[in-house]
N, C-alpha and C positions, 0 to 999 in steps of 0.2 A: 504494499501500500504507500508507504511511503519511501520511496527509493531514489529519489532526487537529490541532487547536489545541495540543495537549500537546506537550512535547518527544520526539523519536523515540525517546530511551531508556526514557521511560515507556510509550510505545506498543508498544516491544518487550516490556517488562515485562508489560505488560498482556496483550500477545498469548500471551505463556507461560503467564500465570495461568488464561488462558481455557482454553488446551489442555488444561492440567493438570485444571482444573474438569469439562469435557465428554468426558474420558477419552481426548483424542487423544495425549496425553503420559502415559505410566504411569509409578508409582513405580519408581525405579532405572531408568528409560531414561535413554540418553543424550541431549542435548540438543546440537542445532549448535553448533558452536565459533565464537568472536566472529569468526574468518576467514571461516567460511562465511556467518555473517549478513553481513558488511562485502560479500563478492562476490555472493551471492544478491540483495541488496536494496541494493545500489551506496551503503553508507553509510560512514563513518568507522568502523575496525575498536573505535576507541575509546568509540564511542557505543553499540555493542553491550556492549562489556566494562562500561561504566557500568550499563545494564540488568542484566547476569548478577551484578554485585556487589551490586545492590539485593537481587536476589531471593536471593543468599546470606545477606546481611544478616537477611533475613527467615526464613531456614530452609526456602525454598522449593526452592533448588540447592545441591547441593554439588560440590566440585571433587576429582576423584581425580588427584592429581598425575601428571603425564603422560600422562594418559589423556583427560581433559575433564570436562565438566560433566554431572552427573546430577540428577534429579528426586530430591528427599528423601524418605525413608520418612515417612510421614504428611503429606506437603506438601498433598494434596487435602483432607485432613480440616483442616488448618489453614486452607486458603484457603475451605472452607466455613463453619467458625466465624466468621472474619473477614468473611466476606461476609454472613452472617446479622446480625450484630452490625450492620454498617454499614447493611444493609437496613432493620432496625427503627428505627435512629437517623434515617435521610434519608428513607424512606419512611412507616413507619407511626406513628411520633411525631408528624409534621407533619400527617399525615392525620387521627389522633384530636384533634389540637389544631385543625385546620380546622373539622371535623365539630362539636365544640364550639361554635365560635364560630357556626357556620351553624344550631345547634340540633336538630343530626341526631343521634337516638339511636345509641348502639352497636349495640343490635341491629339497626337498619337498615343500618350499614356491615357487620358481619357477615353478614348476609343477603345484602347485594349481592355481597361477595366470595365467598360459597358458590356463588351463582347463576354469576357468572362463571367460576368455577373448573370448576363442572358444564359451562357451556356449552364451555369450552377442550376438556375431558376428552372431550366427545362429538363436537367436530370432528377431533380428534386420532385417535379412534377411527374415524370415517368416512373421514378421509386415509388412513388404514392399511388399512383394508377396500379402498378403491379401490386403492390401490398394491398390494395383495397380488392382487386380481382381475384387474390389469392385466399380470400376469407371464405 
């Protein structure tokens, strides 16, 4: 489960963020306790607590005294906004810089992105139709 290069507490925090973003965890839903994480994944409870503390600091989780940790209202929107900003800074900006160095026109980059998005959309529709027909 936790086999990445990042510390386990960061992997736990990323896993919870991903679950919120993909809708597996909804706003105001309770998350596993640090003890449950420790038992389920055979890790030190302090490691899970460190991940939860990071998410509380970010405003993604909050604690109800005596009850547990819950997904904060607006957590998904916050994570999406942070992810969008990081995406542009880490992916789009370097892409534009590299295209400029290579003499690739912005219009060509945009066309390639649009073509790829169309192809992905078509593939998703085909998969959906195939899965629906297989039922």
